[in-house]
PAMAR-873142 format. One record per atom (N, C-alpha, C): residue in one letter; atom name; x, y, z. Coordinates in steps of 0.05 Angstrom, whole numbers. Layout:
<atoms>
ATOM   aa   at        x        y        z
ATOM    a   CA        X        Y        Z
...
</atoms>
This chain:
<atoms>
ATOM   aa   at        x        y        z
ATOM    m    N     2008     1409     1695
ATOM    m   CA     1996     1390     1720
ATOM    m    C     1967     1402     1725
ATOM    k    N     1948     1382     1721
ATOM    k   CA     1922     1381     1724
ATOM    k    C     1913     1390     1750
ATOM    l    N     1898     1407     1758
ATOM    l   CA     1889     1417     1785
ATOM    l    C     1873     1399     1793
ATOM    t    N     1871     1379     1806
ATOM    t   CA     1855     1360     1816
ATOM    t    C     1850     1362     1843
ATOM    t    N     1828     1354     1854
ATOM    t   CA     1822     1355     1886
ATOM    t    C     1851     1348     1902
ATOM    r    N     1860     1328     1895
ATOM    r   CA     1884     1316     1909
ATOM    r    C     1909     1339     1904
ATOM    n    N     1911     1352     1880
ATOM    n   CA     1936     1368     1880
ATOM    n    C     1929     1394     1896
ATOM    a    N     1902     1399     1896
ATOM    a   CA     1891     1428     1905
ATOM    a    C     1898     1424     1938
ATOM    e    N     1895     1401     1945
ATOM    e   CA     1895     1400     1978
ATOM    e    C     1920     1403     1991
ATOM    i    N     1942     1388     1974
ATOM    i   CA     1971     1395     1982
ATOM    i    C     1977     1420     1977
ATOM    i    N     1971     1431     1956
ATOM    i   CA     1983     1461     1954
ATOM    i    C     1971     1481     1974
ATOM    v    N     1950     1477     1980
ATOM    v   CA     1934     1496     2000
ATOM    v    C     1944     1492     2028
ATOM    a    N     1953     1466     2032
ATOM    a   CA     1963     1456     2062
ATOM    a    C     1992     1465     2060
ATOM    i    N     2006     1466     2036
ATOM    i   CA     2038     1480     2041
ATOM    i    C     2037     1511     2045
ATOM    i    N     2015     1521     2028
ATOM    i   CA     2016     1549     2026
ATOM    i    C     2006     1559     2061
ATOM    l    N     1988     1543     2073
ATOM    l   CA     1980     1549     2097
ATOM    l    C     2006     1542     2119
ATOM    a    N     2014     1522     2113
ATOM    a   CA     2039     1513     2132
ATOM    a    C     2059     1537     2132
ATOM    l    N     2066     1549     2108
ATOM    l   CA     2085     1572     2104
ATOM    l    C     2079     1594     2116
ATOM    c    N     2049     1600     2111
ATOM    c   CA     2039     1624     2123
ATOM    c    C     2038     1622     2159
ATOM    s    N     2036     1596     2167
ATOM    s   CA     2033     1592     2198
ATOM    s    C     2065     1596     2204
ATOM    i    N     2086     1586     2189
ATOM    i   CA     2108     1593     2199
ATOM    i    C     2115     1620     2195
ATOM    a    N     2109     1637     2179
ATOM    a   CA     2112     1667     2176
ATOM    a    C     2102     1683     2196
ATOM    l    N     2075     1672     2207
ATOM    l   CA     2060     1687     2229
ATOM    l    C     2072     1681     2253
ATOM    m    N     2088     1654     2257
ATOM    m   CA     2106     1651     2282
ATOM    m    C     2125     1665     2286
ATOM    v    N     2140     1669     2264
ATOM    v   CA     2164     1683     2261
ATOM    v    C     2158     1715     2271
ATOM    k    N     2135     1725     2260
ATOM    k   CA     2128     1750     2262
ATOM    k    C     2121     1754     2291
ATOM    s    N     2101     1739     2302
ATOM    s   CA     2094     1741     2330
ATOM    s    C     2117     1735     2346
ATOM    a    N     2136     1723     2342
ATOM    a   CA     2159     1717     2359
ATOM    a    C     2176     1749     2363
ATOM    q    N     2171     1763     2345
ATOM    q   CA     2186     1790     2349
ATOM    q    C     2175     1804     2368
ATOM    n    N     2152     1793     2381
ATOM    n   CA     2135     1807     2406
ATOM    n    C     2141     1787     2430
ATOM    r    N     2127     1796     2453
ATOM    r   CA     2126     1783     2475
ATOM    r    C     2104     1755     2471
ATOM    i    N     2116     1732     2472
ATOM    i   CA     2097     1710     2468
ATOM    i    C     2094     1698     2490
ATOM    d    N     2101     1702     2516
ATOM    d   CA     2100     1687     2540
ATOM    d    C     2075     1703     2559
ATOM    w    N     2071     1689     2581
ATOM    w   CA     2045     1696     2591
ATOM    w    C     2056     1696     2621
ATOM    t    N     2056     1720     2637
ATOM    t   CA     2067     1720     2665
ATOM    t    C     2045     1730     2678
ATOM    v    N     2043     1728     2704
ATOM    v   CA     2023     1738     2723
ATOM    v    C     2023     1767     2725
ATOM    e    N     2051     1781     2724
ATOM    e   CA     2050     1810     2728
ATOM    e    C     2042     1824     2706
ATOM    d    N     2054     1811     2679
ATOM    d   CA     2048     1829     2654
ATOM    d    C     2026     1817     2637
ATOM    n    N     2017     1796     2646
ATOM    n   CA     1992     1781     2629
ATOM    n    C     2003     1772     2603
ATOM    m    N     1990     1768     2584
ATOM    m   CA     2000     1758     2558
ATOM    m    C     2016     1782     2541
ATOM    g    N     2033     1770     2521
ATOM    g   CA     2050     1786     2510
ATOM    g    C     2036     1796     2481
ATOM    a    N     2041     1815     2468
ATOM    a   CA     2029     1818     2444
ATOM    a    C     2024     1800     2423
ATOM    g    N     2046     1779     2424
ATOM    g   CA     2046     1758     2405
ATOM    g    C     2040     1734     2414
ATOM    f    N     2033     1727     2440
ATOM    f   CA     2019     1706     2452
ATOM    f    C     1999     1693     2432
ATOM    m    N     1977     1706     2435
ATOM    m   CA     1954     1689     2415
ATOM    m    C     1960     1687     2385
ATOM    p    N     1971     1705     2373
ATOM    p   CA     1980     1697     2346
ATOM    p    C     2000     1671     2343
ATOM    f    N     2021     1672     2358
ATOM    f   CA     2038     1653     2359
ATOM    f    C     2026     1628     2363
ATOM    w    N     2007     1624     2384
ATOM    w   CA     1999     1597     2387
ATOM    w    C     1978     1594     2372
ATOM    l    N     1962     1607     2359
ATOM    l   CA     1942     1601     2337
ATOM    l    C     1954     1591     2315
ATOM    s    N     1978     1605     2307
ATOM    s   CA     1995     1600     2287
ATOM    s    C     2011     1567     2292
ATOM    v    N     2018     1563     2312
ATOM    v   CA     2026     1535     2320
ATOM    v    C     2003     1511     2316
ATOM    g    N     1977     1517     2323
ATOM    g   CA     1962     1503     2317
ATOM    g    C     1948     1503     2289
ATOM    m    N     1951     1523     2276
ATOM    m   CA     1949     1520     2247
ATOM    m    C     1972     1504     2234
ATOM    l    N     1997     1506     2240
ATOM    l   CA     2014     1491     2229
ATOM    l    C     2011     1463     2237
ATOM    i    N     2004     1450     2264
ATOM    i   CA     1996     1431     2270
ATOM    i    C     1981     1417     2250
ATOM    c    N     1957     1428     2248
ATOM    c   CA     1935     1420     2227
ATOM    c    C     1943     1419     2204
ATOM    t    N     1956     1432     2189
ATOM    t   CA     1975     1428     2162
ATOM    t    C     1992     1409     2159
ATOM    i    N     2006     1401     2184
ATOM    i   CA     2025     1379     2185
ATOM    i    C     2004     1352     2176
ATOM    i    N     1986     1353     2196
ATOM    i   CA     1967     1330     2194
ATOM    i    C     1953     1323     2168
ATOM    t    N     1945     1348     2150
ATOM    t   CA     1934     1352     2128
ATOM    t    C     1958     1335     2108
ATOM    i    N     1984     1343     2106
ATOM    i   CA     2003     1338     2097
ATOM    i    C     2013     1307     2095
ATOM    f    N     2007     1298     2125
ATOM    f   CA     2011     1268     2124
ATOM    f    C     1988     1253     2114
ATOM    k    N     1964     1258     2118
ATOM    k   CA     1943     1246     2110
ATOM    k    C     1943     1243     2077
ATOM    w    N     1955     1266     2067
ATOM    w   CA     1958     1269     2034
ATOM    w    C     1983     1242     2028
ATOM    f    N     1997     1247     2044
ATOM    f   CA     2018     1228     2036
ATOM    f    C     2010     1196     2039
ATOM    t    N     1994     1192     2058
ATOM    t   CA     1984     1170     2061
ATOM    t    C     1958     1158     2052
ATOM    k    N     1947     1176     2040
ATOM    k   CA     1922     1177     2025
ATOM    k    C     1897     1165     2044
ATOM    r    N     1895     1178     2063
ATOM    r   CA     1878     1173     2090
ATOM    r    C     1854     1192     2089
ATOM    s    N     1853     1214     2070
ATOM    s   CA     1831     1232     2071
ATOM    s    C     1821     1228     2043
ATOM    p    N     1788     1234     2040
ATOM    p   CA     1777     1227     2017
ATOM    p    C     1793     1249     1993
ATOM    q    N     1797     1270     2004
ATOM    q   CA     1810     1290     1986
ATOM    q    C     1831     1280     1969
ATOM    s    N     1847     1261     1986
ATOM    s   CA     1876     1255     1981
ATOM    s    C     1869     1234     1956
ATOM    t    N     1854     1224     1951
ATOM    t   CA     1849     1199     1930
ATOM    t    C     1829     1213     1912
ATOM    d    N     1817     1232     1910
ATOM    d   CA     1802     1247     1893
ATOM    d    C     1813     1260     1870
ATOM    e    N     1811     1245     1844
ATOM    e   CA     1824     1257     1820
ATOM    e    C     1812     1273     1805
ATOM    k    N     1786     1279     1812
ATOM    k   CA     1766     1296     1796
ATOM    k    C     1776     1327     1796
ATOM    p    N     1770     1340     1776
ATOM    p   CA     1780     1370     1775
ATOM    p    C     1770     1379     1800
ATOM    f    N     1787     1402     1807
ATOM    f   CA     1785     1416     1834
ATOM    f    C     1757     1434     1825
ATOM    i    N     1761     1448     1807
ATOM    i   CA     1736     1466     1795
ATOM    i    C     1725     1454     1775
ATOM    d    N     1699     1447     1778
ATOM    d   CA     1683     1439     1760
ATOM    d    C     1683     1459     1727
ATOM    p    N     1681     1445     1706
ATOM    p   CA     1691     1465     1684
ATOM    p    C     1671     1483     1683
ATOM    e    N     1649     1478     1688
ATOM    e   CA     1624     1492     1682
ATOM    e    C     1624     1518     1703
ATOM    a    N     1636     1513     1722
ATOM    a   CA     1639     1534     1747
ATOM    a    C     1661     1557     1740
ATOM    n    N     1678     1551     1723
ATOM    n   CA     1703     1562     1716
ATOM    n    C     1691     1593     1709
ATOM    k    N     1670     1597     1695
ATOM    k   CA     1662     1622     1682
ATOM    k    C     1651     1639     1709
ATOM    y    N     1644     1628     1729
ATOM    y   CA     1632     1639     1752
ATOM    y    C     1657     1650     1766
ATOM    v    N     1679     1633     1769
ATOM    v   CA     1704     1642     1783
ATOM    v    C     1715     1664     1772
ATOM    y    N     1717     1666     1741
ATOM    y   CA     1730     1683     1727
ATOM    y    C     1714     1708     1733
ATOM    v    N     1689     1710     1727
ATOM    v   CA     1675     1733     1729
ATOM    v    C     1674     1743     1762
ATOM    t    N     1677     1727     1780
ATOM    t   CA     1678     1739     1806
ATOM    t    C     1704     1753     1816
ATOM    v    N     1728     1737     1801
ATOM    v   CA     1753     1753     1805
ATOM    v    C     1759     1775     1791
ATOM    l    N     1746     1777     1764
ATOM    l   CA     1749     1800     1749
ATOM    l    C     1734     1824     1764
ATOM    s    N     1710     1819     1771
ATOM    s   CA     1694     1840     1784
ATOM    s    C     1706     1848     1808
ATOM    l    N     1716     1831     1829
ATOM    l   CA     1730     1840     1849
ATOM    l    C     1754     1857     1844
ATOM    v    N     1770     1851     1819
ATOM    v   CA     1789     1864     1810
ATOM    v    C     1779     1891     1808
ATOM    g    N     1760     1895     1791
ATOM    g   CA     1746     1918     1783
ATOM    g    C     1736     1935     1809
ATOM    l    N     1728     1922     1829
ATOM    l   CA     1718     1938     1857
ATOM    l    C     1738     1950     1867
ATOM    i    N     1763     1938     1872
ATOM    i   CA     1788     1944     1882
ATOM    i    C     1801     1968     1867
ATOM    l    N     1805     1967     1839
ATOM    l   CA     1811     1987     1825
ATOM    l    C     1793     2015     1827
ATOM    g    N     1767     2011     1827
ATOM    g   CA     1749     2026     1826
ATOM    g    C     1752     2041     1852
ATOM    t    N     1754     2022     1875
ATOM    t   CA     1755     2034     1906
ATOM    t    C     1781     2063     1903
ATOM    a    N     1802     2048     1891
ATOM    a   CA     1825     2068     1885
ATOM    a    C     1820     2097     1871
ATOM    y    N     1808     2092     1854
ATOM    y   CA     1803     2115     1837
ATOM    y    C     1777     2133     1848
ATOM    v    N     1751     2121     1848
ATOM    v   CA     1723     2133     1848
ATOM    v    C     1719     2130     1879
ATOM    g    N     1730     2117     1896
ATOM    g   CA     1724     2109     1925
ATOM    g    C     1706     2084     1927
ATOM    i    N     1704     2075     1951
ATOM    i   CA     1690     2050     1957
ATOM    i    C     1658     2049     1953
ATOM    y    N     1645     2073     1958
ATOM    y   CA     1622     2077     1959
ATOM    y    C     1605     2076     1931
ATOM    i    N     1622     2089     1909
ATOM    i   CA     1612     2089     1885
ATOM    i    C     1619     2060     1872
ATOM    s    N     1644     2053     1874
ATOM    s   CA     1649     2028     1861
ATOM    s    C     1634     2004     1879
ATOM    l    N     1624     2009     1902
ATOM    l   CA     1606     1985     1912
ATOM    l    C     1582     1981     1897
ATOM    i    N     1571     2008     1886
ATOM    i   CA     1543     2005     1877
ATOM    i    C     1550     1993     1850
ATOM    f    N     1570     1999     1838
ATOM    f   CA     1568     1985     1810
ATOM    f    C     1576     1956     1811
ATOM    f    N     1596     1951     1832
ATOM    f   CA     1604     1922     1837
ATOM    f    C     1576     1906     1845
ATOM    l    N     1564     1917     1867
ATOM    l   CA     1538     1899     1876
ATOM    l    C     1516     1896     1847
ATOM    f    N     1513     1919     1838
ATOM    f   CA     1490     1919     1811
ATOM    f    C     1502     1896     1792
ATOM    f    N     1527     1898     1783
ATOM    f   CA     1534     1878     1759
ATOM    f    C     1533     1852     1774
ATOM    y    N     1546     1848     1797
ATOM    y   CA     1548     1821     1807
ATOM    y    C     1517     1811     1815
ATOM    l    N     1499     1826     1824
ATOM    l   CA     1473     1813     1827
ATOM    l    C     1460     1810     1799
ATOM    k    N     1461     1828     1782
ATOM    k   CA     1447     1826     1755
ATOM    k    C     1458     1804     1744
ATOM    y    N     1486     1790     1745
ATOM    y   CA     1504     1770     1728
ATOM    y    C     1490     1744     1742
ATOM    f    N     1489     1745     1768
ATOM    f   CA     1489     1720     1782
ATOM    f    C     1462     1714     1797
ATOM    s    N     1446     1738     1800
ATOM    s   CA     1414     1728     1816
ATOM    s    C     1396     1731     1794
ATOM    e    N     1375     1720     1804
ATOM    e   CA     1348     1722     1789
ATOM    e    C     1335     1744     1802
ATOM    k    N     1341     1758     1820
ATOM    k   CA     1325     1777     1829
ATOM    k    C     1311     1801     1811
ATOM    s    N     1293     1816     1814
ATOM    s   CA     1281     1837     1799
ATOM    s    C     1300     1864     1796
ATOM    n    N     1300     1877     1778
ATOM    n   CA     1314     1901     1772
ATOM    n    C     1311     1918     1799
ATOM    l    N     1284     1920     1804
ATOM    l   CA     1284     1939     1828
ATOM    l    C     1296     1929     1851
ATOM    f    N     1293     1907     1859
ATOM    f   CA     1308     1893     1882
ATOM    f    C     1337     1902     1876
ATOM    i    N     1351     1895     1850
ATOM    i   CA     1382     1899     1859
ATOM    i    C     1389     1929     1856
ATOM    t    N     1374     1944     1845
ATOM    t   CA     1373     1976     1842
ATOM    t    C     1376     1984     1877
ATOM    i    N     1354     1976     1891
ATOM    i   CA     1347     1987     1914
ATOM    i    C     1377     1972     1933
ATOM    f    N     1384     1948     1928
ATOM    f   CA     1402     1937     1945
ATOM    f    C     1433     1943     1940
ATOM    s    N     1436     1955     1913
ATOM    s   CA     1455     1965     1907
ATOM    s    C     1463     1994     1915
ATOM    l    N     1443     2008     1919
ATOM    l   CA     1440     2037     1931
ATOM    l    C     1444     2035     1958
ATOM    a    N     1428     2017     1972
ATOM    a   CA     1426     2017     1997
ATOM    a    C     1453     2010     2019
ATOM    t    N     1468     1991     2005
ATOM    t   CA     1484     1977     2015
ATOM    t    C     1504     1995     2024
ATOM    p    N     1522     2012     2003
ATOM    p   CA     1532     2036     2010
ATOM    p    C     1524     2055     2028
ATOM    v    N     1504     2064     2025
ATOM    v   CA     1493     2080     2049
ATOM    v    C     1490     2071     2077
ATOM    i    N     1483     2044     2081
ATOM    i   CA     1492     2036     2105
ATOM    i    C     1517     2030     2112
ATOM    t    N     1536     2023     2095
ATOM    t   CA     1563     2022     2099
ATOM    t    C     1578     2049     2109
ATOM    f    N     1565     2069     2090
ATOM    f   CA     1572     2096     2097
ATOM    f    C     1567     2103     2127
ATOM    c    N     1542     2102     2136
ATOM    c   CA     1531     2108     2165
ATOM    c    C     1539     2092     2179
ATOM    f    N     1552     2067     2178
ATOM    f   CA     1561     2054     2198
ATOM    f    C     1592     2056     2202
ATOM    f    N     1610     2062     2183
ATOM    f   CA     1637     2067     2181
ATOM    f    C     1643     2096     2188
ATOM    e    N     1630     2116     2173
ATOM    e   CA     1636     2140     2176
ATOM    e    C     1622     2159     2199
ATOM    w    N     1600     2147     2203
ATOM    w   CA     1582     2166     2224
ATOM    w    C     1584     2153     2248
ATOM    l    N     1576     2124     2247
ATOM    l   CA     1577     2111     2272
ATOM    l    C     1611     2111     2285
ATOM    l    N     1626     2099     2270
ATOM    l   CA     1653     2088     2281
ATOM    l    C     1670     2110     2276
ATOM    k    N     1666     2134     2262
ATOM    k   CA     1682     2152     2250
ATOM    k    C     1707     2142     2237
ATOM    i    N     1710     2121     2220
ATOM    i   CA     1729     2108     2209
ATOM    i    C     1721     2116     2177
ATOM    t    N     1739     2130     2164
ATOM    t   CA     1735     2146     2137
ATOM    t    C     1747     2121     2119
ATOM    l    N     1732     2116     2099
ATOM    l   CA     1735     2094     2077
ATOM    l    C     1746     2108     2056
ATOM    p    N     1766     2095     2038
ATOM    p   CA     1776     2106     2015
ATOM    p    C     1752     2122     1995
ATOM    q    N     1751     2144     1987
ATOM    q   CA     1733     2159     1973
ATOM    q    C     1741     2169     1945
ATOM    g    N     1765     2166     1945
ATOM    g   CA     1783     2175     1913
ATOM    g    C     1769     2202     1907
ATOM    i    N     1768     2204     1879
ATOM    i   CA     1760     2231     1873
ATOM    i    C     1728     2239     1880
ATOM    s    N     1715     2217     1890
ATOM    s   CA     1683     2226     1900
ATOM    s    C     1687     2236     1925
ATOM    e    N     1706     2245     1939
ATOM    e   CA     1709     2253     1965
ATOM    e    C     1691     2279     1966
ATOM    p    N     1695     2298     1945
ATOM    p   CA     1676     2327     1948
ATOM    p    C     1650     2320     1951
ATOM    l    N     1636     2299     1938
ATOM    l   CA     1613     2294     1942
ATOM    l    C     1605     2292     1972
ATOM    f    N     1617     2284     1988
ATOM    f   CA     1609     2277     2019
ATOM    f    C     1612     2299     2033
ATOM    y    N     1629     2326     2023
ATOM    y   CA     1630     2348     2042
ATOM    y    C     1604     2359     2052
ATOM    p    N     1580     2360     2039
ATOM    p   CA     1559     2366     2048
ATOM    p    C     1546     2349     2072
ATOM    i    N     1547     2322     2069
ATOM    i   CA     1543     2303     2087
ATOM    i    C     1560     2307     2109
ATOM    y    N     1582     2308     2106
ATOM    y   CA     1605     2317     2130
ATOM    y    C     1594     2342     2146
ATOM    d    N     1587     2362     2136
ATOM    d   CA     1573     2384     2146
ATOM    d    C     1549     2379     2160
ATOM    l    N     1532     2365     2155
ATOM    l   CA     1507     2355     2169
ATOM    l    C     1516     2336     2192
ATOM    m    N     1538     2318     2193
ATOM    m   CA     1544     2308     2216
ATOM    m    C     1561     2308     2232
ATOM    y    N     1573     2331     2230
ATOM    y   CA     1594     2343     2248
ATOM    y    C     1587     2371     2250
</atoms>
């Protein structure tokens, strides 16, 4: 099956409909009503947002069957063949970032990910790419670790942060 815009629309609509139903079921395990005494239950907002999402996907599916949307009649490829390399490079580099996060930590992995990604896709100078690739993890560290007190995965690079933690705390 060739992945056309028409096919992609129905595939995404079905996946979103299934996700909506799953979220509704999961939310219904909590209280989904709203009373004056107890206010809204923990499942109230997720349940009703999922209902709204399900309604929208049903409308999309109906439009697809009746061919009432521009996408439902579009037989062009969903992804331009020239864009495939960008999709593949993005997916592979994100997989590398995730695997790197598990082993060497988010901050070290983020440096390499940003450097590679910007070098591959942007036309910025090497100086800009280097500064941006180094500054972003530092800002992320300060925001999460110092300001919010939320530790992000550090993997085997954790001992490198001990002196910084001594200064922070």
